[in-house]
C-alpha positions as CSV (number, residue, x, y, z in Angstrom):
1,X,0.0,0.0,0.0
2,X,2.8,2.4,0.8
3,X,4.3,1.9,-2.7
4,X,1.0,2.6,-4.4
5,X,0.5,5.7,-2.4
6,X,4.0,7.1,-3.3
7,X,3.4,6.3,-7.0
8,X,0.1,8.2,-7.0
9,X,1.7,11.3,-5.4
10,X,4.4,11.3,-7.9
11,X,2.1,11.4,-10.9
12,X,-0.5,13.8,-9.6
13,X,1.4,17.0,-10.3
14,X,2.0,15.9,-13.9
15,X,-1.7,15.2,-14.4
16,X,-2.6,18.6,-13.1
17,X,-0.2,20.5,-15.4
18,X,-1.2,18.4,-18.4
19,X,-4.7,19.7,-18.6
20,X,-5.6,21.3,-21.9
21,X,-7.5,24.6,-22.2
22,X,-10.6,24.3,-24.5
23,X,-13.6,26.3,-25.4
24,X,-15.5,24.7,-22.5
25,X,-12.9,25.4,-19.9
26,X,-14.1,27.4,-16.9
27,X,-11.6,29.8,-15.4
28,X,-12.7,31.3,-12.0
29,X,-10.9,34.5,-11.0
30,X,-12.5,35.8,-7.8
31,X,-11.5,39.1,-6.2
32,X,-13.0,41.0,-3.2
33,X,-12.9,44.7,-2.5
34,X,-15.1,47.3,-0.8
35,X,-17.9,47.1,-3.4
36,X,-17.9,43.2,-3.4
37,X,-16.7,42.2,0.1
38,X,-18.0,38.6,-0.4
39,X,-16.1,38.2,-3.7
40,X,-16.8,38.7,-7.4
41,X,-16.0,36.1,-10.1
42,X,-15.0,37.7,-13.4
43,X,-16.9,36.0,-16.4
44,X,-14.3,34.7,-18.8
45,X,-14.9,33.7,-22.5
46,X,-12.5,31.4,-24.3
47,X,-11.8,30.5,-27.9
48,X,-9.2,27.9,-28.7
49,X,-7.9,27.4,-32.3
50,X,-8.8,24.1,-34.0
51,X,-6.1,21.9,-35.3
52,X,-2.8,20.6,-33.8
53,X,-1.0,22.4,-31.0
54,X,2.1,24.2,-32.2
55,X,5.5,23.4,-30.7
56,X,5.7,25.2,-27.3
57,X,1.9,25.7,-27.2
58,X,-0.5,28.2,-28.5
59,X,0.2,31.9,-28.0
60,X,-2.7,33.4,-26.0
61,X,-4.2,36.9,-26.2
62,X,-6.1,38.4,-23.3
63,X,-8.7,40.8,-24.7
64,X,-9.9,43.8,-22.6
65,X,-13.2,45.3,-23.8
66,X,-14.2,49.0,-23.8
67,X,-16.6,50.6,-21.3
68,X,-20.0,48.9,-21.7
69,X,-18.6,45.9,-23.6
70,X,-17.8,42.4,-22.5
71,X,-15.3,39.6,-23.0
72,X,-17.5,37.5,-25.2
73,X,-17.9,40.4,-27.7
74,X,-14.1,40.9,-27.8
75,X,-13.5,37.2,-28.4
76,X,-16.0,37.1,-31.2
77,X,-14.5,40.3,-32.8
78,X,-11.0,38.9,-32.8
79,X,-11.7,35.2,-33.6
80,X,-11.2,35.9,-37.3
81,X,-8.2,38.2,-36.8
82,X,-6.0,36.2,-34.5
83,X,-7.1,32.8,-35.6
84,X,-3.9,31.1,-34.3
85,X,-4.1,32.5,-30.8
86,X,-6.1,31.2,-27.8
87,X,-8.4,34.2,-27.1
88,X,-9.4,34.9,-23.6
89,X,-11.9,37.6,-22.8
90,X,-12.7,38.6,-19.2
91,X,-15.6,40.9,-18.5
92,X,-15.0,43.7,-16.1
93,X,-17.1,44.6,-13.0
94,X,-20.1,46.8,-14.2
95,X,-18.7,46.1,-17.7
96,X,-15.9,48.6,-17.2
97,X,-12.3,48.6,-15.8
98,X,-11.0,50.5,-12.8
99,X,-8.8,53.2,-14.4
100,X,-9.9,56.6,-12.9
101,X,-13.5,57.8,-12.4
102,X,-15.3,54.6,-13.5
103,X,-18.0,53.3,-11.1
104,X,-15.8,50.2,-10.5
105,X,-13.1,50.1,-8.0
106,X,-12.2,46.5,-8.8
107,X,-8.6,45.3,-8.5
108,X,-8.4,44.6,-12.3
109,X,-4.6,44.6,-12.6
110,X,-4.5,41.9,-10.0
111,X,-7.2,40.0,-11.9
112,X,-5.1,40.1,-15.0
113,X,-2.1,38.8,-13.1
114,X,-4.2,36.0,-11.6
115,X,-5.6,35.2,-15.1
116,X,-2.1,34.9,-16.5
117,X,-1.0,32.6,-13.7
118,X,-4.0,30.4,-14.4
119,X,-3.4,30.3,-18.1
120,X,0.1,29.1,-17.6
121,X,-1.2,25.9,-15.9
122,X,-2.5,24.6,-19.3
123,X,0.0,22.5,-21.3
124,X,-1.3,23.7,-24.7
125,X,-0.5,27.3,-23.8
126,X,2.9,28.9,-24.5
127,X,3.8,30.6,-21.2
128,X,6.3,32.9,-23.0
129,X,3.7,34.2,-25.5
130,X,1.0,35.8,-23.5
131,X,-0.3,39.0,-25.1
132,X,-2.7,41.8,-24.1
133,X,-5.0,43.8,-26.4
134,X,-7.2,46.5,-24.9
135,X,-9.7,48.7,-26.6
136,X,-10.7,52.2,-25.3
137,X,-11.3,51.7,-21.5
138,X,-9.6,48.3,-21.9
139,X,-6.6,50.0,-23.6
140,X,-6.2,52.1,-20.4
141,X,-6.1,48.9,-18.5
142,X,-3.7,47.4,-21.0
143,X,-1.4,50.4,-20.3
144,X,-1.7,49.8,-16.6
145,X,-0.6,46.2,-17.2
146,X,2.3,47.4,-19.3
147,X,3.4,49.8,-16.5
148,X,2.7,47.6,-13.5
149,X,2.9,43.9,-14.4
150,X,6.4,42.3,-14.2
151,X,5.6,38.9,-15.7
152,X,8.2,38.1,-18.3
153,X,5.8,35.8,-20.1
154,X,3.8,38.8,-21.3
155,X,5.7,39.7,-24.5
156,X,3.3,41.9,-26.4
157,X,0.8,44.6,-25.4
158,X,-1.5,46.6,-27.7
159,X,-3.5,49.6,-26.7
160,X,-6.3,50.6,-29.2
161,X,-7.7,54.1,-29.1
162,X,-6.5,55.1,-25.7
163,X,-2.9,56.3,-25.0
164,X,-1.2,57.2,-21.8
165,X,-2.7,59.6,-19.3
166,X,-0.9,62.2,-17.4
167,X,-1.7,60.2,-14.3
168,X,0.1,57.2,-15.6
169,X,3.1,59.3,-16.8
170,X,4.1,62.5,-15.0
171,X,7.3,64.0,-13.5
172,X,9.3,62.0,-16.1
173,X,8.2,58.7,-14.6
174,X,5.5,56.0,-14.7
175,X,3.1,55.7,-11.9
176,X,0.4,53.4,-10.6
177,X,-2.3,53.8,-7.9
178,X,-1.6,52.3,-4.5
179,X,-5.2,52.8,-3.5
180,X,-8.5,54.1,-5.0
181,X,-8.4,55.9,-8.3
182,X,-10.2,59.0,-9.6
183,X,-12.0,61.5,-7.5
184,X,-10.2,64.6,-6.3
185,X,-6.9,62.9,-5.6
186,X,-3.9,64.4,-7.3
187,X,-3.2,62.6,-10.6
188,X,-6.3,60.5,-10.0
189,X,-4.6,58.6,-7.2
190,X,-1.6,57.4,-9.3
191,X,0.9,58.1,-6.6
192,X,3.5,55.3,-6.7
193,X,6.5,55.5,-9.1
194,X,7.5,52.3,-11.0
195,X,9.6,51.2,-13.9
196,X,8.0,49.1,-16.7
197,X,9.5,45.7,-17.5
198,X,11.8,45.9,-20.5
199,X,11.9,43.5,-23.5
200,X,8.3,43.7,-24.4
201,X,6.8,44.7,-27.8
202,X,4.2,47.4,-27.7
203,X,1.7,48.7,-30.3
204,X,-0.4,51.8,-29.7
205,X,-3.2,52.7,-32.2
206,X,-4.8,56.1,-32.0
207,X,-6.7,58.3,-34.5
208,X,-6.3,62.0,-35.1
209,X,-10.1,62.3,-35.6
210,X,-11.1,60.4,-32.5
211,X,-14.0,62.3,-31.1
212,X,-13.7,60.7,-27.6
213,X,-9.9,60.5,-26.9
214,X,-8.0,63.6,-28.0
215,X,-5.1,62.6,-30.2
216,X,-3.0,65.6,-29.3
217,X,-3.7,65.3,-25.6
218,X,-6.1,67.0,-23.2
219,X,-9.0,66.2,-21.0
220,X,-11.7,63.7,-21.8
221,X,-13.8,61.0,-20.0
222,X,-12.5,62.3,-16.6
223,X,-8.8,61.9,-17.6
224,X,-6.1,64.1,-19.0
225,X,-4.2,62.4,-21.8
226,X,-0.7,62.9,-23.2
227,X,-0.3,63.6,-26.9
228,X,-0.4,60.2,-28.6
229,X,3.0,60.6,-30.2
230,X,4.6,61.7,-26.9
231,X,2.9,58.7,-25.3
232,X,4.7,56.2,-27.6
233,X,7.9,58.1,-27.2
234,X,7.8,57.7,-23.4
235,X,7.0,54.0,-23.8
236,X,10.0,53.6,-26.2
237,X,12.2,55.3,-23.7
238,X,11.1,52.8,-21.0
239,X,12.3,50.0,-23.3
240,X,15.7,51.5,-23.8
241,X,15.3,54.1,-26.6
242,X,17.7,57.0,-26.1
243,X,17.2,59.1,-29.3
244,X,14.9,62.0,-30.1
245,X,11.1,61.8,-30.6
246,X,10.3,60.8,-34.2
247,X,9.1,63.5,-36.6
248,X,5.3,64.0,-36.5
249,X,4.8,63.0,-40.2
250,X,5.3,59.2,-39.7
251,X,5.7,56.6,-42.4
252,X,2.7,55.8,-44.6
253,X,1.3,52.2,-44.3
254,X,-0.3,50.9,-47.4
255,X,-2.2,53.4,-49.6
256,X,-4.5,54.8,-46.9
257,X,-4.3,57.4,-44.2
258,X,-2.4,55.2,-41.7
259,X,1.1,56.2,-40.6
260,X,3.5,54.4,-38.4
261,X,6.0,55.6,-35.8
262,X,8.5,52.8,-35.1
263,X,11.0,52.8,-32.3
264,X,13.7,50.3,-31.5
265,X,13.6,48.6,-34.9
266,X,9.8,48.1,-34.6
267,X,9.7,46.8,-31.0
268,X,7.6,49.8,-30.0
269,X,5.2,51.3,-32.6
270,X,2.5,53.9,-32.8
271,X,-0.1,53.8,-35.6
272,X,-1.9,57.0,-36.5
273,X,-5.1,56.8,-38.6
274,X,-8.4,58.4,-39.3
275,X,-10.8,55.7,-38.0
276,X,-12.3,57.8,-35.2
277,X,-12.8,55.8,-32.0
278,X,-12.2,52.5,-33.8
279,X,-9.8,50.8,-36.2
280,X,-9.6,50.3,-40.0
281,X,-8.5,47.4,-42.1
282,X,-4.9,48.6,-42.5
283,X,-4.5,49.0,-38.7
284,X,-5.9,45.5,-38.0
285,X,-3.7,44.0,-40.7
286,X,-0.7,45.7,-39.1
287,X,-1.8,44.4,-35.7
288,X,-2.0,40.8,-37.0
289,X,1.5,41.1,-38.5
290,X,2.8,42.6,-35.2
291,X,1.5,39.6,-33.3
292,X,3.0,37.2,-35.8
293,X,-0.3,35.3,-35.9
294,X,-0.1,31.8,-37.5
295,X,3.7,32.1,-37.8
296,X,4.3,30.7,-34.3
297,X,5.9,27.5,-35.5
298,X,8.7,29.4,-37.3
299,X,11.7,29.8,-34.9
300,X,14.4,32.2,-35.6
301,X,16.9,29.4,-36.2
302,X,14.6,27.8,-38.8
303,X,14.0,31.1,-40.5
304,X,17.7,31.7,-40.7
305,X,18.2,28.2,-42.3
306,X,15.5,29.0,-44.9
307,X,16.6,32.5,-45.6
308,X,20.1,33.6,-46.8
309,X,21.1,37.2,-47.0
310,X,24.3,38.0,-48.9
311,X,26.7,39.7,-49.2
312,X,26.8,41.1,-45.7
313,X,28.5,43.6,-45.4
314,X,27.2,44.8,-48.8
315,X,27.6,47.8,-51.1
316,X,24.9,48.3,-53.7
317,X,22.7,45.3,-53.7
318,X,21.5,42.8,-51.1
319,X,20.6,39.3,-52.4
320,X,17.8,37.3,-50.9
321,X,17.8,33.5,-51.2
322,X,14.8,31.7,-49.5
323,X,14.0,28.0,-49.7
324,X,10.3,28.5,-49.2
325,X,8.0,29.5,-52.2
326,X,5.9,32.7,-52.4
327,X,6.6,36.4,-51.8
328,X,7.1,38.1,-48.5
329,X,7.4,41.6,-47.0
330,X,10.5,43.2,-45.8
331,X,11.4,46.4,-43.9
332,X,14.8,48.1,-43.5
333,X,15.2,50.5,-40.5
334,X,18.2,52.5,-39.2
335,X,19.5,52.2,-35.7
336,X,16.9,54.7,-34.4
337,X,14.1,52.5,-35.7
338,X,13.2,54.8,-38.6
339,X,12.1,53.0,-41.8
340,X,14.4,53.5,-44.8
341,X,13.1,51.0,-47.3
342,X,10.1,48.6,-47.4
343,X,8.6,46.3,-50.1
344,X,7.7,42.8,-51.1
345,X,10.1,40.2,-52.5
346,X,10.3,36.7,-53.9
347,X,13.2,34.3,-53.4
348,X,16.1,35.3,-55.7
349,X,15.3,39.0,-55.7
350,X,17.7,41.8,-54.9
351,X,17.2,44.9,-52.7
352,X,18.8,48.1,-54.1
353,X,20.7,49.8,-51.3
354,X,22.3,52.6,-53.3
355,X,20.0,55.2,-51.7
356,X,21.3,54.3,-48.2
357,X,24.3,55.9,-46.5
358,X,27.0,53.6,-45.1
359,X,26.2,52.3,-41.7
360,X,24.3,49.6,-39.7
361,X,20.7,48.8,-40.5
362,X,18.1,46.1,-39.5
363,X,16.1,44.2,-42.1
364,X,12.9,42.5,-40.9
365,X,11.3,39.5,-42.7
366,X,8.1,38.1,-41.2
367,X,8.8,39.9,-37.9
368,X,12.3,38.3,-37.7
369,X,15.2,40.9,-37.6
370,X,18.7,40.6,-39.0
371,X,21.5,43.2,-38.8
372,X,23.1,44.3,-42.1
373,X,26.1,46.5,-42.7
374,X,26.1,48.9,-45.7
375,X,29.6,49.8,-46.8
């Protein structure tokens, strides 16, 4: 009997960790605070891709809805956009998130941390590819997560139509609230300085004709916002950028009215558009590429095997040799993250570098970055 008991105890932890997340999985995240002293369980909607699990597990995206929305609506909206991610949509207390003057005082940043910890217990989840997308009020929470959360498994954060507030960034530092938010408290209660974790990718999408959140900064919805382009500049600085703020013109994306502001070779990016308090097709396509959706099986080493760039260093032309068929996009940036060239290639094509000055550049194929030297 003793031997049987020891064997059972040995295998139990493996069985617990080997559970698979599915569409029918129930995740219970319960928090208590002054409004809900007996505890409140956040509703959580889940959508898992069909097909085989990629090596390392599915990437997962936590979707944070806008004020008045819910997690199920966000999951439904992104199911045909991030089709290779596990989508997880929690619903906030009173269908909002605790940012400043909302009715909710729920500990939503703690909830997100607990949700991340829970997701990591499923063996078909990649614990190093946990992403956050927030829209409007949810984007403000995504920015709180960017500032406050220290989990290295969170590798990408995207804030849609809500950039940093002066509460979240003031006195040349980032801040979080140690207690209640909003009201008459200075900076809405954001009184504790902190330093965001480095090494994350960040995408901020804002529109210059947004009728709710002022693109150039100012007061709205009980909050004072930074200018959207200053906001991304401060975020880039937190990730190690030491240059000047990029010019206000940006680089055109596609043929529409979308412009990008990339820092750190595209690690931190702002998209400016004219989609009001929403997004357009070009912005969503950019987001999907930024999240590298459906390319999660392609490791850097495999891509380097399938892709040969020569000569490097080079003078006038850079040759591209790729073993896989089809065409693919490329972007060349300088050391400050400013785009110098971009286009679409097929294997065997050349890139004309005659227009570039001598120096170090970075070329990106399918979100994989290589350093090149122009003589």
